[in-house]
C-alpha positions in Angstrom: -0.1 -0.1 -0.1 1.2 3.6 -0.9 2.1 6.0 1.7 -0.5 8.3 0.3 -3.2 5.8 0.2 -2.4 4.9 3.8 -3.0 8.4 4.6 -6.2 8.7 2.9 -7.3 5.6 4.7 -6.6 7.0 8.0 -8.7 10.2 7.2 -11.5 8.2 5.6 -11.8 6.3 8.8 -11.8 9.3 11.0 -14.2 10.9 8.9 -16.6 8.2 9.4 -16.2 8.5 13.3 -17.1 12.3 13.0 -13.5 13.3 13.4 -13.2 14.9 10.0 -15.4 16.5 7.3 -17.3 13.8 5.4 -17.1 14.4 1.3 -20.5 13.6 -0.3 -20.6 11.1 -3.2 -21.4 13.7 -5.7 -20.3 17.4 -5.6 -22.2 19.4 -7.7 -20.0 21.5 -10.1 -20.6 25.4 -10.4 -22.4 26.9 -13.2 -20.9 29.1 -16.1 -20.4 32.1 -13.4 -17.3 31.6 -11.3 -16.4 33.5 -8.1 -14.8 36.9 -8.6 -11.4 35.5 -7.8 -11.2 33.9 -10.9 -7.9 34.6 -12.7 -5.4 32.3 -15.3 -3.1 29.9 -13.9 -0.3 29.1 -16.0 1.5 25.9 -16.3 4.4 27.2 -14.3 2.0 28.0 -11.5 0.6 24.5 -11.4 2.5 22.7 -8.5 2.4 19.0 -8.2 2.2 18.0 -4.4 5.0 16.0 -2.7 2.7 13.1 -1.6 1.0 12.9 -5.0 4.1 12.9 -7.2 5.9 10.3 -5.0 3.4 8.1 -6.3 3.0 8.7 -10.1 3.7 6.1 -12.2 4.9 6.3 -15.9 1.4 5.2 -17.1 -1.2 7.3 -15.7 -4.9 5.6 -15.5 -8.0 6.2 -14.0 -10.2 3.2 -12.9 -13.5 3.3 -15.0 -16.9 1.1 -14.6 -18.7 0.6 -18.1 -22.0 -0.7 -17.5 -21.4 -3.2 -14.3 -17.8 -4.0 -14.9 -14.4 -2.1 -14.2 -11.4 -1.5 -16.1 -8.8 1.4 -16.5 -8.3 4.0 -19.1 -5.2 5.9 -20.3 -5.2 9.8 -20.6 -5.6 8.9 -24.2 -9.0 7.4 -23.6 -8.0 3.9 -24.4 -8.7 0.9 -21.9 -5.3 -0.5 -20.7 -7.4 -2.8 -18.4 -10.5 -4.3 -20.3 -13.7 -3.5 -18.4 -14.1 -7.1 -17.5 -13.8 -7.1 -13.3 -16.5 -6.9 -10.9 -14.1 -4.6 -8.9 -10.7 -2.7 -9.1 -8.8 -1.3 -6.3 -5.3 0.1 -6.2 -2.5 -2.1 -5.1 0.5 -0.1 -5.9 2.0 2.6 -8.0 2.1 0.6 -11.1 -0.5 -2.2 -10.6 -4.1 -2.7 -9.3 -5.9 -5.4 -7.5 -8.7 -7.0 -9.4 -11.9 -9.1 -8.7 -13.8 -11.6 -10.4 -16.6 -12.8 -8.7 -15.3 -13.7 -4.9 -11.7 -14.1 -6.1 -8.7 -11.5 -6.6 -5.6 -11.2 -8.6 -3.1 -8.5 -9.7 -2.9 -6.8 -13.3 -0.1 -4.5 -14.1 -1.3 -1.0 -15.4 -0.5 -1.8 -18.9 -3.1 -4.8 -18.6 -0.5 -7.6 -18.0 -1.6 -10.1 -15.7 0.7 -10.5 -12.7 -1.5 -12.7 -10.4 -4.4 -14.4 -12.0 -7.8 -13.3 -10.3 -8.4 -16.9 -8.6 -7.1 -16.3 -5.1 -9.3 -15.3 -2.1 -6.6 -12.9 -0.5 -4.1 -10.8 -1.9 -1.2 -9.4 0.4 2.1 -7.5 -0.6 4.6 -9.3 1.2 7.6 -7.2 0.3 8.5 -5.0 -2.6 8.6 -7.9 -5.1 6.8 -10.6 -3.4 3.0 -11.3 -3.5 1.2 -13.5 -0.9 -1.9 -15.4 -2.1 -4.3 -17.7 -0.4 -7.0 -19.8 -1.6 -10.5 -20.7 -0.6 -9.0 -23.3 2.1 -6.5 -20.6 3.3 -3.8 -22.5 2.0 -1.1 -19.9 1.2 1.5 -19.2 -1.7 3.6 -16.5 -3.3 4.2 -14.9 -6.5 6.9 -12.5 -7.5 6.0 -9.0 -9.2 7.2 -10.4 -12.7 4.2 -12.8 -12.6 6.2 -16.0 -11.8 4.6 -18.4 -9.1 7.7 -19.0 -6.6 5.7 -21.0 -3.8 2.7 -23.2 -4.3 -0.5 -22.5 -2.8 -0.3 -25.3 -0.3 1.6 -24.0 2.6 0.1 -23.0 6.1 2.2 -19.5 6.3 4.9 -18.0 4.5 7.3 -15.5 6.0 9.0 -12.4 4.5 12.2 -13.0 2.6 14.4 -11.6 5.0 18.3 -12.0 3.7 16.7 -13.5 0.8 15.3 -16.4 2.5 11.4 -17.1 3.8 10.4 -19.4 6.3 7.5 -21.5 5.2 5.1 -23.6 7.1 4.5 -26.6 4.9 1.1 -28.6 5.1 2.7 -30.9 7.7 3.0 -28.2 9.9 7.0 -28.6 9.6 9.0 -25.4 8.9 11.6 -25.1 5.9 13.4 -22.2 4.4 13.1 -21.2 1.0 15.0 -18.9 -1.4 13.4 -16.2 -3.8 13.4 -18.6 -6.6 11.5 -21.1 -4.6 14.2 -23.6 -4.0 14.9 -25.0 -0.7 18.0 -23.9 1.3 18.4 -27.1 2.8 16.3 -30.4 3.2 16.2 -29.6 6.9 12.6 -29.4 8.4 11.9 -28.1 11.8 9.2 -28.3 14.2 9.4 -24.6 15.1 11.4 -21.9 13.5 11.8 -17.9 13.1 12.3 -15.7 10.1 15.9 -14.6 9.2 17.4 -11.5 10.8 20.6 -10.3 10.4 21.7 -13.2 8.7 20.8 -15.6 11.2 17.4 -17.5 12.3 16.3 -19.6 15.2 15.4 -23.0 14.7 14.3 -26.0 17.3 16.2 -29.1 17.0 15.2 -32.5 17.8 16.8 -31.9 21.3 14.1 -29.4 22.1 16.7 -26.7 22.3 17.0 -23.7 20.0 20.1 -22.9 18.2 20.9 -20.6 15.0 21.7 -21.4 11.6 23.1 -18.8 8.9 22.2 -18.3 5.3 23.9 -21.6 4.3 21.6 -23.6 6.5 24.8 -24.3 8.9 24.4 -24.4 12.8 26.5 -21.4 14.0 24.9 -21.2 17.2 24.7 -24.3 19.0 21.3 -25.5 20.4 21.3 -24.4 24.0 18.1 -22.3 24.7 14.7 -23.1 25.7 13.3 -20.3 23.6 14.8 -17.9 21.2 13.8 -14.7 19.2 15.1 -12.6 16.2 18.1 -10.7 16.1 17.7 -7.0 16.4 20.5 -4.5 16.7 23.2 -7.6 17.0 21.3 -9.0 19.8 18.8 -11.6 20.4 16.5 -12.5 23.3 16.8 -16.2 24.5 15.4 -18.2 27.3 17.4 -20.2 29.6 15.6 -21.9 33.0 12.7 -19.7 32.3 14.7 -16.3 32.3 15.4 -14.2 29.4 18.7 -12.4 28.6 20.3 -11.4 25.2 23.0 -13.0 23.1 25.3 -11.6 20.5 25.7 -13.0 16.9 28.8 -15.2 18.7 26.3 -16.9 21.0 27.9 -14.9 24.0 25.6 -13.9 26.7 25.7 -10.2 26.7 22.7 -9.6 29.0 22.5 -12.3 31.4 19.0 -14.1 31.9 17.0 -12.1 34.3 13.8 -11.1 32.7 10.4 -12.7 31.8 10.6 -13.8 28.3 7.1 -13.0 27.3 7.3 -9.6 28.7 10.7 -8.6 26.9 10.9 -7.5 23.6 13.5 -7.0 20.9 15.8 -4.0 20.7 14.9 -0.9 18.6 16.6 2.3 18.5 19.0 1.0 21.1 16.1 0.2 23.6 14.2 -2.8 24.3 10.4 -3.1 26.3 10.5 -4.9 29.7 7.9 -5.3 31.8 8.5 -6.6 35.8 5.4 -5.8 37.3 2.6 -3.7 36.3 4.4 -1.0 34.1 6.7 -1.3 31.3 10.5 -0.1 31.2 13.2 0.5 28.6 16.4 -1.3 29.0 19.7 -0.5 27.1 22.4 -2.7 25.6 23.7 -3.4 28.8 20.5 -4.6 30.3 20.2 -1.4 32.4 16.7 0.1 32.9 17.0 3.6 31.6 13.3 4.5 31.3 10.8 3.7 33.8 7.2 4.4 32.6 3.8 4.5 34.3 2.1 2.9 31.5 0.6 -0.8 31.3 1.0 -0.6 27.3 3.9 0.6 25.1 5.5 0.1 21.9 9.0 -0.1 20.6 10.9 3.1 19.8 10.6 4.5 16.3 12.0 7.8 15.2 12.8 8.9 18.5 9.3 8.2 20.0 7.5 5.5 21.6 3.9 5.2 21.5 2.3 4.4 25.1 -1.1 4.0 26.0 -3.3 4.0 29.2 -7.0 3.0 30.2 -9.4 5.6 30.7 -13.1 6.0 31.7 -15.2 6.0 28.7 -16.6 9.4 28.3 -17.7 11.6 25.4 -14.5 12.6 24.6 -12.8 9.6 26.2 -13.4 6.4 24.0 -15.2 6.6 20.8 -12.4 8.9 19.0 -9.6 6.3 19.8 -11.1 3.8 17.6 -11.2 6.1 14.6 -8.0 5.3 12.7 -7.7 2.4 10.5 -5.0 1.4 7.9 -7.3 -1.1 6.1 -7.7 -0.9 2.6 -10.3 -1.9 0.0 -8.2 -5.2 -0.7 -8.8 -8.3 1.4 -5.5 -9.1 2.6 -3.9 -11.6 5.4 -2.6 -9.9 8.4 -3.2 -6.5 7.5 -2.3 -4.2 10.2 -4.9 -1.9 12.0 -4.8 1.0 14.4 -7.8 0.1 16.5 -7.6 1.0 20.2 -10.1 0.0 22.5 -12.8 2.2 23.7 -11.1 2.6 27.2 -7.6 3.4 25.9 -5.9 6.6 25.0 -2.5 6.8 22.9 0.3 9.1 23.7 4.0 9.3 23.0 7.3 9.6 25.1 11.1 10.3 24.0 14.1 8.8 25.0 14.0 10.5 28.3 10.6 9.1 29.5 9.2 12.6 28.9 5.7 12.4 27.4 5.9 14.7 24.4 2.3 14.3 23.7 -0.1 13.8 26.4 -2.1 10.8 26.8 -4.7 13.4 28.5 -5.4 14.9 25.2 -9.1 14.0 23.7 -7.1 12.3 20.9 -3.7 11.5 19.2 -3.5 9.9 15.9 -0.7 8.0 14.7 2.3 9.8 13.0 2.1 10.6 9.2 5.2 12.1 7.5 6.3 13.5 11.1 3.0 14.8 11.9 0.1 13.7 14.3 -3.5 14.9 14.6 -4.2 15.9 18.0 -7.4 16.9 19.6 -7.4 19.2 22.8 -10.4 20.3 24.8 -12.7 19.4 21.5 -10.5 21.4 19.2 -8.2 19.8 16.3 -4.4 20.8 16.0 -1.4 19.1 14.7 1.9 18.3 16.3 5.7 17.2 15.0 7.6 14.5 16.7 9.0 16.9 19.2 5.1 17.8 20.4 5.3 21.4 19.1 2.2 22.4 17.7 2.3 23.0 13.9 -1.1 24.0 14.1 -2.5 25.1 17.0 -5.6 23.2 18.3 -8.5 25.6 17.7 -10.3 23.9 15.0 -13.7 22.1 14.5 -12.1 20.2 12.1 -8.6 19.2 10.3 -6.8 16.9 7.7 -3.1 16.1 7.2 -0.8 18.1 5.0 -1.4 17.6 1.1 0.8 19.4 -1.1 2.3 21.4 2.1 -1.5 22.8 2.8 -3.8 21.2 5.7 -7.6 21.7 5.4 -9.1 23.1 8.7 -12.4 23.6 9.7 -13.2 27.0 11.4 -16.8 27.2 12.8 -18.8 25.8 9.6 -16.1 27.0 7.1 -13.3 25.5 5.7 -9.9 26.8 4.5 -6.1 25.8 4.6 -3.5 26.2 6.7 0.5 26.2 5.6 3.1 24.0 7.5 3.9 27.4 9.5 0.5 26.9 11.0 -1.0 30.3 9.3 -4.2 30.6 7.3 -3.0 30.8 3.6 -6.6 30.2 2.2 -9.4 31.8 4.2 -12.0 29.4 5.5 -15.0 30.5 3.2 -15.9 27.1 1.8 -18.7 24.7 3.0 -16.9 21.6 1.8 -13.3 21.2 0.5 -11.0 18.2 -0.8 -7.3 18.0 -0.2 -4.9 19.4 -2.3 -3.5 17.0 -5.4 -1.3 18.5 -8.2 -1.5 22.0 -6.9 -5.2 22.0 -7.1 -8.4 21.5 -4.6 -12.1 21.0 -5.3 -14.1 23.1 -3.3 -17.7 24.0 -2.6 -19.2 27.4 -1.8 -23.0 27.2 -1.4 -24.5 25.4 -4.5 -21.1 26.0 -6.8 -18.5 23.8 -7.0 -15.0 24.7 -8.5 -11.3 24.2 -8.3 -8.9 26.6 -6.4 -4.9 26.8 -6.6 -2.8 27.2 -3.8 -3.4 30.7 -3.5 -7.3 30.3 -3.4 -7.6 31.5 -7.2 -9.8 29.9 -9.5 -7.6 28.6 -12.3 -10.2 28.1 -15.0 -13.9 27.9 -15.6 -15.8 24.4 -16.0 -17.7 23.7 -19.0 -21.3 24.6 -18.2 -22.2 20.9 -19.0 -20.3 19.7 -15.8 -22.5 18.8 -12.7 -20.1 17.1 -10.6 -16.3 17.1 -10.1 -13.3 14.7 -8.6 -10.0 15.3 -7.5 -6.9 15.8 -9.8 -4.3 12.8 -10.1 -1.5 13.0 -12.4 -2.8 16.0 -14.3 -6.6 14.8 -14.6 -9.6 15.2 -13.0 -13.0 13.1 -13.4 -16.1 15.3 -14.3 -19.6 14.4 -15.0 -21.4 15.4 -17.8 -25.0 14.3 -18.1 -25.2 11.0 -16.7 -21.7 10.1 -17.6 -18.1 10.6 -16.4 -15.0 11.8 -18.4 -11.8 13.5 -17.4 -10.3 17.1 -17.8 -6.8 18.4 -17.6 -5.2 21.2 -15.9 -6.9 23.9 -18.2 -10.3 22.6 -18.0 -10.5 21.0 -21.3 -12.5 17.9 -21.5 -9.7 15.4 -22.9 -11.7 12.1 -22.4 -15.3 12.1 -23.3 -17.9 11.3 -20.8 -18.6 7.7 -21.7 -18.3 5.8 -18.2 -20.7 4.9 -15.7 -18.6 5.7 -12.5 -14.9 6.6 -12.2 -12.1 7.1 -9.6 -8.4 8.1 -10.3 -5.7 5.4 -9.8 -4.3 5.8 -6.0 -7.6 7.1 -4.6 -10.4 5.3 -3.5 -12.8 8.1 -3.0 -12.4 10.9 -5.1 -15.6 12.5 -6.0 -16.7 15.7 -4.5 
C-alpha cells in the first residue's frame, strides 16, 4: 500500500467517526458564472504535490466502470485494462488488484496479468513478493514479474529476509526457501523463526533452539529453551525460565534475568521490559534507562515510543480512539490496523521518558510524515515529533498536509493552513477536498469549482459539468449528463464522458 493511500485510509476512517468532515459522493459543479477571484493560472504556477508526485507512475490511469464491469483507462481514452472485472482497487503505483466474482488477482497498469484473479486474498509481502491464499486458506507466493515462486499449499509464508523465507508446510513443519522457490536445505523444523541479520532460530530434535546462517549451517549451538530474532546485533533467548540477550557469536551479553514473554527486541538502542504492572526500557547492557507509568507501550521509532493508558469511557474519552484504520479495499492476510479499545488513549514519550504528546488529550492520531493530529478540549490541531504545535488546536476539523497545505474547519467553513500553521486560504468554503497536483476542489453554497494554492480559480468549468472529482497526475474526473469523463489542468475535456463511474488510480474516494 502506498504512503498516500495509507494516509487517505486514516482520514476516511476518522471521517466516518465524525473526526473529520465527510465528503459527499456527488459534489455538484458550478455553473458558468465563477467567483470573483477567477484568474488564469499558467503552467508554471501549477504545482505538483509531494505526496502525489511520489506515487506517480509512468502510465497514469483512471479506474472506470462500463455498465457493471470495471476497467482502467489511459489519458488517451484507451482501455489499458479491459472492463471485465467486478471490482478494481489500487494495489501499488504500477498495479491494481482486480476481483472476478469472489476471487482476486493483480494486474499491471498496462493490462499484463501478474497474479490471476483466482485467489481469496492478496497481500503484499515485500516490494517484489505477493502472498496469495485460496478458499481453503492455503498460502503461496508470486513475484512481481508474475512467476509463482511458492505453490499455494502452505500454512504460512514469512518475509524474504536476507533473501530467505520461513515457510510452514502442510505437515506443519518449517523449511527455508530462497526467492526462486528452491529449498535452502532439506532440513525441516518443528519451530523456526524468520531470518534477521543473517541468522534464524530453529528448534532442534533436542528441544533446544540454535541458530543457522544463510547457508543452513548451525553456527550458534542449540542451547536455549526459547529464542527470538536478532535486532541491533542482539537476540532475546530463554534459559531456565529467564530471558537474556546473546550476540551473534552466541555470547550472553545481558544475563538471563527477565520474563521472556514480557521482554521485547531492541529498537533504536532500547528494548521493552515489564516486571510488574508498568513497562520499562533497557539499554544494550540490560540497564533500565526509562521507567514508565504505562501498562501498554510500543517500541521506539524515530525517537518516540507510543504509550497507552486506560481511561473511563466518556464523551471525549473513548469513541475517538477507534477512529483510525490502515485497512484498504483489498482483502489481505494480516493487514495491520490501528484500533484502540474504547477505554484506551494514545500518547508518545521520548528517550528521556518525557511524555511529548499527552495521553490526556482527547485524541492523538498515529504519525504520518512526521505529523500527528491531536484533539485538545474538543479542538483539533497538529503536532510534530517534538510535540510542538504545527497547527494550534483551535479548529472544529482538520486534515493532514497534502501539497504542503492542510484543510482546517473554522466554525462551519473550511480553509487551508500552511506548514507554519498560518492561514493560507481563508475558511470560506462549505466543503473542501485535499490538494493534489496543486489544485483542490471546493464548494461554496451550491457552486463547486477548483482552486489553486493561492485560492484563485485557475479555469472555468464547462457549463455542462455537474459533478467533479480530484486531480491526479494531471487529470480530474467530471460528470457531464449521466456519464463521467476527464478534464486536464486547463479545464478542457480530454476524455469524453462515456463511463458510468470513475475513480483515479491511488484514490478510493475521489468525487466531491
